[in-house]
ZAMI-107371 format. One record per residue (C-alpha): residue in one letter; x, y, z. Coordinates in nm, 2 decimals, padded with zeros to 4 digits. Last residue first. Layout:
# ZAMI-107371
<r 'A'; <X; Y; Z>>
...
END
This chain:
# ZAMI-107371
<r 'A'; <-00.16; 00.56; -00.85>>
<r 'F'; <-00.44; 00.49; -00.60>>
<r 'F'; <-00.30; 00.66; -00.29>>
<r 'P'; <-00.15; 00.93; -00.51>>
<r 'N'; <-00.50; 01.04; -00.62>>
<r 'R'; <-00.49; 01.19; -00.97>>
<r 'L'; <-00.68; 01.48; -01.13>>
<r 'S'; <-00.87; 01.58; -00.81>>
<r 'I'; <-01.06; 01.91; -00.84>>
<r 'T'; <-01.14; 02.07; -00.50>>
<r 'E'; <-01.41; 02.29; -00.37>>
<r 'D'; <-01.57; 02.00; -00.18>>
<r 'R'; <-01.31; 02.01; 00.10>>
<r 'R'; <-01.38; 02.38; 00.15>>
<r 'P'; <-01.13; 02.66; 00.10>>
<r 'G'; <-01.20; 02.73; -00.27>>
<r 'V'; <-01.08; 02.63; -00.62>>
<r 'S'; <-00.82; 02.37; -00.53>>
<r 'V'; <-00.65; 02.19; -00.82>>
<r 'M'; <-00.50; 01.85; -00.77>>
<r 'V'; <-00.26; 01.61; -00.94>>
<r 'I'; <-00.04; 01.86; -01.13>>
<r 'E'; <00.24; 01.66; -01.30>>
<r 'C'; <00.59; 01.80; -01.27>>
<r 'G'; <00.82; 01.99; -01.50>>
<r 'M'; <00.77; 02.33; -01.32>>
<r 'L'; <00.73; 02.52; -01.65>>
<r 'Q'; <00.50; 02.27; -01.82>>
<r 'E'; <00.28; 02.22; -01.52>>
<r 'L'; <00.25; 02.59; -01.47>>
<r 'R'; <00.15; 02.62; -01.83>>
<r 'K'; <-00.12; 02.36; -01.79>>
<r 'V'; <-00.26; 02.55; -01.49>>
<r 'Y'; <-00.27; 02.88; -01.69>>
<r 'K'; <-00.42; 02.72; -01.99>>
<r 'Q'; <-00.70; 02.56; -01.78>>
<r 'A'; <-00.77; 02.90; -01.62>>
<r 'N'; <-00.79; 03.06; -01.97>>
<r 'E'; <-01.03; 02.80; -02.09>>
<r 'P'; <-01.27; 02.85; -01.79>>
<r 'L'; <-01.28; 02.54; -01.57>>
<r 'A'; <-01.53; 02.28; -01.67>>
<r 'A'; <-01.27; 02.05; -01.82>>
<r 'F'; <-01.09; 02.05; -01.48>>
<r 'S'; <-01.40; 01.92; -01.30>>
<r 'K'; <-01.62; 02.04; -01.02>>
<r 'V'; <-01.64; 02.41; -01.07>>
<r 'N'; <-01.83; 02.59; -00.79>>
<r 'S'; <-01.54; 02.79; -00.68>>
<r 'I'; <-01.46; 02.92; -01.03>>
<r 'A'; <-01.58; 03.28; -01.02>>
<r 'C'; <-01.51; 03.48; -01.34>>
<r 'N'; <-01.25; 03.71; -01.48>>
<r 'W'; <-01.05; 03.44; -01.67>>
<r 'G'; <-00.70; 03.60; -01.68>>
<r 'P'; <-00.49; 03.65; -01.99>>
<r 'M'; <-00.13; 03.53; -01.97>>
<r 'E'; <00.20; 03.71; -01.91>>
<r 'E'; <00.54; 03.56; -01.89>>
<r 'Y'; <00.77; 03.74; -01.65>>
<r 'V'; <01.14; 03.77; -01.59>>
<r 'P'; <01.17; 03.84; -01.22>>
<r 'E'; <01.45; 04.07; -01.09>>
<r 'C'; <01.74; 03.93; -00.88>>
<r 'D'; <01.92; 04.15; -00.63>>
<r 'A'; <01.80; 03.96; -00.32>>
<r 'F'; <01.91; 03.64; -00.48>>
<r 'V'; <02.26; 03.77; -00.53>>
<r 'E'; <02.28; 03.89; -00.17>>
<r 'L'; <02.15; 03.55; -00.04>>
<r 'T'; <02.42; 03.35; -00.23>>
<r 'A'; <02.28; 03.01; -00.33>>
<r 'P'; <02.13; 03.14; -00.65>>
<r 'I'; <01.79; 03.00; -00.74>>
<r 'E'; <01.80; 02.86; -01.10>>
<r 'T'; <01.69; 03.00; -01.43>>
<r 'I'; <01.93; 03.29; -01.48>>
<r 'V'; <01.89; 03.57; -01.72>>
<r 'K'; <02.19; 03.81; -01.75>>
<r 'G'; <02.19; 04.19; -01.73>>
<r 'K'; <02.33; 04.21; -01.38>>
<r 'Y'; <02.08; 03.95; -01.25>>
<r 'R'; <01.76; 03.88; -01.44>>
<r 'Y'; <01.56; 03.60; -01.30>>
<r 'G'; <01.36; 03.32; -01.47>>
<r 'T'; <01.01; 03.20; -01.56>>
<r 'C'; <00.81; 03.42; -01.33>>
<r 'I'; <00.44; 03.37; -01.42>>
<r 'K'; <00.19; 03.65; -01.46>>
<r 'V'; <-00.18; 03.68; -01.46>>
<r 'T'; <-00.40; 03.92; -01.66>>
<r 'D'; <-00.74; 04.07; -01.61>>
<r 'F'; <-00.73; 03.96; -01.24>>
<r 'G'; <-01.06; 03.89; -01.05>>
<r 'D'; <-01.05; 03.51; -01.04>>
<r 'L'; <-00.68; 03.49; -00.92>>
<r 'V'; <-00.79; 03.39; -00.57>>
<r 'D'; <-00.98; 03.10; -00.72>>
<r 'L'; <-00.66; 02.92; -00.80>>
<r 'K'; <-00.61; 02.90; -00.42>>
<r 'T'; <-00.42; 02.57; -00.42>>
<r 'I'; <-00.22; 02.38; -00.69>>
<r 'A'; <-00.14; 02.02; -00.58>>
<r 'V'; <00.19; 01.90; -00.73>>
<r 'G'; <00.29; 01.54; -00.82>>
<r 'T'; <00.58; 01.30; -00.80>>
<r 'L'; <00.81; 01.54; -00.63>>
<r 'G'; <01.18; 01.44; -00.60>>
<r 'N'; <01.22; 01.68; -00.31>>
<r 'V'; <01.53; 01.87; -00.42>>
<r 'R'; <01.42; 01.86; -00.79>>
<r 'V'; <01.05; 01.94; -00.78>>
<r 'A'; <01.12; 02.21; -00.52>>
<r 'Y'; <01.38; 02.37; -00.75>>
<r 'R'; <01.14; 02.36; -01.04>>
<r 'L'; <00.88; 02.52; -00.82>>
<r 'V'; <01.11; 02.81; -00.71>>
<r 'V'; <01.20; 02.88; -01.07>>
<r 'A'; <00.83; 02.87; -01.17>>
<r 'D'; <00.75; 03.17; -00.94>>
<r 'F'; <00.38; 03.25; -00.93>>
<r 'W'; <00.31; 03.62; -00.88>>
<r 'G'; <00.36; 03.79; -00.55>>
<r 'C'; <00.23; 03.83; -00.19>>
<r 'R'; <00.39; 03.91; 00.14>>
<r 'R'; <00.18; 03.77; 00.42>>
<r 'P'; <00.01; 03.99; 00.68>>
<r 'R'; <00.09; 03.87; 01.03>>
<r 'G'; <-00.19; 03.69; 01.21>>
<r 'T'; <00.07; 03.49; 01.41>>
<r 'T'; <-00.03; 03.13; 01.38>>
<r 'S'; <-00.28; 03.13; 01.10>>
<r 'G'; <-00.08; 03.40; 00.92>>
<r 'F'; <-00.27; 03.65; 00.71>>
<r 'E'; <-00.33; 03.61; 00.34>>
<r 'N'; <-00.70; 03.62; 00.32>>
<r 'G'; <-00.66; 03.52; -00.05>>
<r 'A'; <-00.87; 03.80; -00.19>>
<r 'Q'; <-00.73; 04.04; 00.07>>
<r 'R'; <-00.36; 03.95; 00.00>>
<r 'M'; <-00.41; 03.94; -00.38>>
<r 'N'; <-00.57; 04.28; -00.38>>
<r 'E'; <-00.28; 04.41; -00.17>>
<r 'G'; <-00.03; 04.27; -00.42>>
<r 'T'; <-00.21; 04.43; -00.71>>
<r 'E'; <-00.23; 04.76; -00.52>>
<r 'D'; <00.15; 04.77; -00.50>>
<r 'L'; <00.43; 04.60; -00.32>>
<r 'L'; <00.41; 04.28; -00.53>>
<r 'E'; <00.68; 04.03; -00.44>>
<r 'T'; <00.81; 03.83; -00.74>>
<r 'P'; <01.17; 03.82; -00.64>>
<r 'F'; <01.12; 03.73; -00.26>>
<r 'P'; <01.45; 03.75; -00.07>>
<r 'G'; <01.43; 03.73; 00.31>>
<r 'S'; <01.22; 03.85; 00.60>>
<r 'G'; <00.90; 03.71; 00.75>>
<r 'V'; <00.60; 03.55; 00.59>>
<r 'R'; <00.60; 03.46; 00.22>>
<r 'T'; <00.34; 03.42; -00.04>>
<r 'V'; <00.33; 03.29; -00.40>>
<r 'Y'; <00.07; 03.25; -00.67>>
<r 'A'; <-00.14; 02.95; -00.78>>
<r 'K'; <-00.04; 02.82; -00.44>>
<r 'S'; <00.19; 02.53; -00.42>>
<r 'I'; <00.17; 02.19; -00.24>>
<r 'G'; <00.43; 01.92; -00.32>>
<r 'I'; <00.33; 01.56; -00.33>>
<r 'I'; <00.59; 01.29; -00.27>>
<r 'E'; <00.47; 00.93; -00.35>>
<r 'N'; <00.60; 00.59; -00.26>>
<r 'I'; <00.81; 00.63; 00.06>>
<r 'E'; <00.91; 00.30; 00.22>>
<r 'R'; <01.26; 00.29; 00.07>>
<r 'P'; <01.33; 00.62; 00.24>>
<r 'S'; <01.32; 00.42; 00.57>>
<r 'V'; <01.09; 00.54; 00.85>>
<r 'G'; <01.25; 00.67; 01.17>>
<r 'T'; <01.00; 00.96; 01.20>>
<r 'G'; <01.19; 01.29; 01.16>>
<r 'T'; <01.48; 01.15; 00.97>>
<r 'C'; <01.25; 00.99; 00.72>>
<r 'A'; <00.99; 01.26; 00.67>>
<r 'G'; <01.28; 01.52; 00.67>>
<r 'G'; <01.40; 01.38; 00.34>>
<r 'A'; <01.08; 01.53; 00.18>>
<r 'C'; <01.19; 01.89; 00.25>>
<r 'T'; <01.10; 02.08; 00.57>>
<r 'S'; <01.43; 01.98; 00.75>>
<r 'S'; <01.42; 02.19; 01.06>>
<r 'S'; <01.53; 02.54; 01.19>>
<r 'T'; <01.31; 02.77; 00.98>>
<r 'V'; <01.47; 02.98; 00.71>>
<r 'F'; <01.58; 03.33; 00.65>>
<r 'P'; <01.95; 03.23; 00.70>>
<r 'Y'; <01.94; 03.07; 00.45>>
<r 'T'; <01.69; 03.08; 00.16>>
<r 'G'; <01.61; 02.71; 00.18>>
<r 'H'; <01.80; 02.39; 00.11>>
<r 'D'; <01.97; 02.32; 00.44>>
<r 'V'; <01.74; 02.48; 00.70>>
<r 'D'; <01.44; 02.42; 00.48>>
<r 'L'; <01.23; 02.74; 00.45>>
<r 'L'; <01.24; 02.74; 00.07>>
<r 'T'; <01.09; 02.39; 00.08>>
<r 'G'; <00.79; 02.49; 00.29>>
<r 'Q'; <00.64; 02.52; 00.64>>
<r 'A'; <00.51; 02.20; 00.80>>
<r 'G'; <00.52; 01.84; 00.66>>
<r 'E'; <00.25; 01.58; 00.69>>
<r 'F'; <00.34; 01.22; 00.62>>
<r 'L'; <00.05; 01.00; 00.52>>
<r 'I'; <00.09; 00.63; 00.60>>
<r 'N'; <-00.11; 00.35; 00.45>>
<r 'R'; <-00.14; 00.00; 00.61>>
<r 'G'; <00.04; -00.29; 00.46>>
<r 'A'; <00.10; -00.48; 00.79>>
<r 'K'; <00.48; -00.44; 00.74>>
<r 'V'; <00.43; -00.06; 00.69>>
<r 'E'; <00.22; -00.04; 01.01>>
<r 'Q'; <00.49; -00.24; 01.20>>
<r 'H'; <00.76; 00.00; 01.09>>
<r 'L'; <00.53; 00.29; 01.19>>
<r 'M'; <00.49; 00.16; 01.55>>
<r 'L'; <00.87; 00.09; 01.57>>
<r 'S'; <00.94; 00.46; 01.48>>
<r 'T'; <00.66; 00.57; 01.71>>
<r 'D'; <00.81; 00.41; 02.03>>
<r 'A'; <00.52; 00.55; 02.23>>
<r 'V'; <00.41; 00.84; 02.45>>
<r 'Y'; <00.04; 00.95; 02.46>>
<r 'K'; <-00.04; 00.84; 02.81>>
<r 'R'; <00.26; 01.02; 02.96>>
<r 'L'; <00.17; 01.36; 02.82>>
<r 'T'; <-00.07; 01.45; 03.11>>
<r 'A'; <00.16; 01.36; 03.39>>
<r 'A'; <00.45; 01.52; 03.21>>
<r 'Y'; <00.27; 01.85; 03.18>>
<r 'G'; <00.25; 01.87; 03.56>>
<r 'N'; <00.62; 01.79; 03.59>>
<r 'Y'; <00.67; 02.08; 03.35>>
<r 'E'; <00.51; 02.34; 03.57>>
<r 'N'; <00.69; 02.22; 03.89>>
<r 'F'; <01.03; 02.21; 03.72>>
<r 'I'; <01.00; 02.54; 03.54>>
<r 'E'; <00.91; 02.75; 03.84>>
<r 'E'; <01.14; 02.56; 04.07>>
<r 'F'; <01.46; 02.60; 03.88>>
<r 'T'; <01.43; 02.97; 03.87>>
<r 'F'; <01.44; 03.16; 03.54>>
<r 'P'; <01.65; 03.46; 03.44>>
<r 'K'; <01.54; 03.81; 03.34>>
<r 'D'; <01.65; 03.97; 03.02>>
<r 'N'; <01.96; 04.18; 02.92>>
<r 'L'; <02.03; 03.95; 02.61>>
<r 'F'; <02.40; 03.91; 02.68>>
<r 'K'; <02.46; 03.89; 03.05>>
<r 'E'; <02.11; 03.81; 03.19>>
<r 'L'; <01.96; 03.58; 02.92>>
<r 'L'; <02.28; 03.41; 02.83>>
<r 'F'; <02.38; 03.35; 03.19>>
<r 'N'; <02.03; 03.22; 03.26>>
<r 'K'; <02.05; 02.98; 02.97>>
<r 'E'; <02.39; 02.83; 03.06>>
<r 'E'; <02.32; 02.75; 03.43>>
<r 'L'; <01.96; 02.68; 03.34>>
<r 'A'; <02.05; 02.40; 03.11>>
<r 'E'; <02.25; 02.20; 03.37>>
<r 'T'; <01.98; 02.23; 03.63>>
<r 'L'; <01.71; 02.13; 03.37>>
<r 'K'; <01.92; 01.82; 03.27>>
<r 'R'; <01.95; 01.71; 03.63>>
<r 'A'; <01.59; 01.77; 03.73>>
<r 'F'; <01.47; 01.60; 03.41>>
<r 'I'; <01.68; 01.29; 03.47>>
<r 'D'; <01.55; 01.27; 03.83>>
<r 'R'; <01.19; 01.33; 03.74>>
<r 'D'; <01.18; 01.08; 03.45>>
<r 'L'; <00.90; 01.17; 03.21>>
<r 'L'; <01.08; 01.48; 03.09>>
<r 'D'; <01.37; 01.28; 02.98>>
<r 'C'; <01.16; 01.05; 02.76>>
<r 'L'; <01.01; 01.37; 02.61>>
<r 'R'; <01.36; 01.50; 02.52>>
<r 'I'; <01.56; 01.77; 02.69>>
<r 'G'; <01.82; 01.92; 02.46>>
<r 'R'; <02.20; 01.94; 02.53>>
<r 'R'; <02.33; 01.76; 02.23>>
<r 'G'; <02.42; 02.09; 02.04>>
<r 'I'; <02.19; 01.97; 01.76>>
<r 'K'; <01.90; 01.94; 02.00>>
<r 'D'; <01.99; 02.25; 02.19>>
<r 'E'; <01.99; 02.45; 01.87>>
<r 'Y'; <01.66; 02.29; 01.77>>
<r 'A'; <01.50; 02.43; 02.09>>
<r 'P'; <01.66; 02.77; 02.02>>
<r 'G'; <01.50; 02.77; 01.68>>
<r 'I'; <01.15; 02.67; 01.79>>
<r 'G'; <01.12; 02.91; 02.09>>
<r 'R'; <00.77; 03.03; 01.98>>
<r 'G'; <00.89; 03.38; 01.89>>
<r 'T'; <00.73; 03.35; 01.55>>
<r 'T'; <01.06; 03.42; 01.38>>
<r 'G'; <01.11; 03.71; 01.14>>
<r 'I'; <01.48; 03.68; 01.08>>
<r 'K'; <01.54; 04.02; 01.22>>
<r 'K'; <01.84; 04.22; 01.08>>
<r 'D'; <01.67; 04.56; 01.12>>
<r 'G'; <01.71; 04.54; 01.50>>
<r 'S'; <01.86; 04.21; 01.60>>
<r 'K'; <01.83; 04.27; 01.98>>
<r 'A'; <01.45; 04.23; 01.97>>
<r 'E'; <01.48; 03.91; 01.77>>
<r 'R'; <01.73; 03.78; 02.02>>
<r 'A'; <01.50; 03.86; 02.31>>
<r 'I'; <01.20; 03.69; 02.15>>
<r 'D'; <01.39; 03.36; 02.08>>
<r 'I'; <01.57; 03.37; 02.42>>
<r 'R'; <01.24; 03.40; 02.60>>
<r 'K'; <01.08; 03.12; 02.40>>
<r 'H'; <01.38; 02.88; 02.45>>
<r 'Y'; <01.39; 02.97; 02.82>>
<r 'P'; <01.03; 02.85; 02.87>>
<r 'M'; <01.13; 02.50; 02.73>>
<r 'I'; <01.04; 02.34; 02.40>>
<r 'I'; <01.07; 01.97; 02.44>>
<r 'H'; <01.25; 01.74; 02.20>>
<r 'L'; <01.10; 01.43; 02.04>>
<r 'G'; <01.25; 01.09; 02.13>>
<r 'E'; <00.95; 00.94; 02.31>>
<r 'S'; <00.75; 01.00; 01.99>>
<r 'L'; <00.40; 01.12; 02.07>>
<r 'C'; <00.09; 00.92; 01.98>>
<r 'L'; <-00.28; 01.02; 01.92>>
<r 'V'; <-00.54; 00.75; 01.84>>
<r 'S'; <-00.50; 00.60; 02.18>>
<r 'D'; <-00.67; 00.90; 02.34>>
<r 'D'; <-01.01; 00.79; 02.22>>
<r 'K'; <-01.29; 01.05; 02.18>>
<r 'I'; <-01.04; 01.28; 02.01>>
<r 'R'; <-01.29; 01.54; 01.87>>
<r 'G'; <-01.62; 01.65; 02.03>>
<r 'K'; <-01.56; 02.02; 02.01>>
<r 'A'; <-01.45; 02.04; 02.37>>
<r 'K'; <-01.21; 01.75; 02.29>>
<r 'L'; <-01.05; 01.96; 02.02>>
<r 'N'; <-01.00; 02.25; 02.25>>
<r 'T'; <-00.85; 02.03; 02.53>>
<r 'I'; <-00.62; 01.86; 02.28>>
<r 'E'; <-00.49; 02.20; 02.15>>
<r 'R'; <-00.44; 02.32; 02.51>>
<r 'I'; <-00.23; 02.01; 02.58>>
<r 'F'; <-00.01; 02.06; 02.28>>
<r 'V'; <00.03; 02.43; 02.34>>
<r 'E'; <00.14; 02.37; 02.70>>
<r 'P'; <00.37; 02.08; 02.61>>
<r 'D'; <00.56; 02.28; 02.34>>
<r 'L'; <00.69; 02.01; 02.12>>
<r 'V'; <00.99; 02.01; 01.89>>
<r 'V'; <00.91; 01.77; 01.60>>
<r 'G'; <01.17; 01.54; 01.44>>
<r 'N'; <01.09; 01.26; 01.68>>
<r 'G'; <00.75; 01.21; 01.53>>
<r 'I'; <00.40; 01.33; 01.62>>
<r 'I'; <00.16; 01.05; 01.53>>
<r 'C'; <-00.21; 01.06; 01.44>>
<r 'R'; <-00.40; 00.72; 01.41>>
<r 'K'; <-00.71; 00.76; 01.20>>
<r 'G'; <-01.04; 00.60; 01.33>>
<r 'E'; <-01.26; 00.91; 01.30>>
<r 'H'; <-01.12; 01.20; 01.10>>
<r 'L'; <-01.05; 01.55; 01.24>>
<r 'I'; <-00.73; 01.41; 01.40>>
<r 'G'; <-00.60; 01.36; 01.05>>
<r 'S'; <-00.49; 01.72; 01.05>>
<r 'P'; <-00.18; 01.63; 01.26>>
<r 'I'; <-00.16; 01.78; 01.61>>
<r 'L'; <00.09; 02.06; 01.64>>
<r 'H'; <-00.06; 02.40; 01.52>>
<r 'L'; <-00.41; 02.31; 01.42>>
<r 'V'; <-00.67; 02.57; 01.32>>
<r 'V'; <-01.03; 02.45; 01.26>>
<r 'K'; <-01.30; 02.65; 01.08>>
<r 'E'; <-01.64; 02.50; 01.10>>
<r 'D'; <-01.91; 02.55; 00.84>>
<r 'G'; <-01.84; 02.22; 00.67>>
<r 'V'; <-01.49; 02.14; 00.77>>
<r 'V'; <-01.27; 02.44; 00.68>>
<r 'L'; <-00.91; 02.37; 00.77>>
<r 'T'; <-00.63; 02.61; 00.87>>
<r 'H'; <-00.29; 02.45; 00.93>>
<r 'G'; <-00.04; 02.63; 01.15>>
<r 'A'; <00.33; 02.62; 01.19>>
<r 'N'; <00.54; 02.79; 01.46>>
<r 'N'; <00.38; 02.52; 01.69>>
<r 'G'; <00.67; 02.29; 01.61>>
<r 'G'; <00.87; 02.18; 01.31>>
<r 'Q'; <00.92; 01.83; 01.18>>
<r 'Y'; <00.76; 01.49; 01.12>>
<r 'R'; <00.38; 01.51; 01.16>>
<r 'V'; <00.24; 01.16; 01.08>>
<r 'V'; <-00.11; 01.06; 00.96>>
<r 'N'; <-00.18; 00.69; 00.99>>
<r 'D'; <-00.45; 00.47; 00.82>>
<r 'A'; <-00.46; 00.68; 00.51>>
<r 'H'; <-00.73; 00.71; 00.23>>
<r 'E'; <-00.95; 00.97; 00.40>>
<r 'T'; <-00.64; 01.15; 00.51>>
<r 'Y'; <-00.58; 01.26; 00.15>>
<r 'I'; <-00.85; 01.53; 00.18>>
<r 'D'; <-00.73; 01.66; 00.52>>
<r 'V'; <-00.37; 01.65; 00.40>>
<r 'V'; <-00.48; 01.87; 00.10>>
<r 'K'; <-00.67; 02.11; 00.33>>
<r 'G'; <-00.38; 02.14; 00.58>>
<r 'K'; <-00.12; 02.19; 00.31>>
<r 'G'; <-00.27; 02.52; 00.20>>
<r 'E'; <00.05; 02.68; 00.07>>
<r 'D'; <00.13; 02.86; 00.40>>
<r 'G'; <00.50; 02.77; 00.35>>
<r 'W'; <00.78; 02.94; 00.15>>
<r 'Q'; <00.72; 02.74; -00.17>>
<r 'A'; <00.68; 02.36; -00.23>>
<r 'G'; <00.52; 02.27; 00.10>>
<r 'I'; <00.53; 01.90; 00.17>>
<r 'V'; <00.29; 01.60; 00.16>>
<r 'V'; <00.46; 01.26; 00.19>>
<r 'V'; <00.27; 00.95; 00.08>>
<r 'N'; <00.29; 00.59; 00.17>>
<r 'P'; <00.13; 00.35; -00.08>>
<r 'M'; <00.00; 00.00; 00.00>>
END
């Protein structure tokens, strides 16, 4: 049976939540493999809007096991609050459907305070973090001084590791960031309370997934953020702190690459970005504002206005290559309904020369100007369209041109926020 990875193919916020929600119907397990509560998936289920930050979107479906893998950094307070909210809405009737890797790392209060203080100290060189402590938590993980969930569950180990951590973190907060320190007791007591709640969700999730693969049950891997925010392959340093690309599905869960059958990239019919960093097709005019309002482009986690621009085929070709995409889902095509013409960036102009790949040097990328191809718009509403053939001719031509330029099959087109406002061209679970 197929195992499918869903990843963002741009700078995040591509509408992965809706696509994952649709594909979950065909999966037995839905797995989150990286990031933390700096990500947010917004789903529209009937008339209900649901925003999830940590728990996989599959939790909205009965009988699906939802797993948070070792590649995620977990804020216990946020996780518990999300569970409480879902249960209040009649979700999660059986706690056994939700599992946490015993090896995932825990976001501590000092991570969040350091994150916010660093951004404040950075002035005009801000990265644009959410201030959730994600980056500092990953720093401790890579520095081999992090606190994992299995550590939190053992009072003695947790006490020792917290004592060691506070010696360093309080020095950093007081002496460099000019912020107040933490006491051992305030964190130890709070997090011991969290441990009592989290204990029932903890499992050897790598072994669990291995057993699911052997039993022939389907797995859907749910990524957060997007390809250009990958710590290795993104627009560094304006990136997140984890592996957002398809390879992260393996390192973040303990599942072999040999077990991945399909990799679906999600891309808007245009491009958005939150935070700082190069963005060649960004529109700083009325067109960009119209796009923002039509697409409701405000962060589901922070509420920040997203930067908006025309579709960038260079970015998508890159995403196809580094992820090995087997298909692309185009979202928010309906946002372009009101434009007389639509543009596609096919390359960049740098110092008089046209380049067709993303430059590694940030300064070069920042000085790139988009080379556009212009196409006529369709100037009509498409949210009620149920098949690709029923789309306006110009909308069909636009989607087919995107497919040509990115060099990858388009398997889904979303024409509205609801589940039923979706045109499926190929289902990866039945390929």
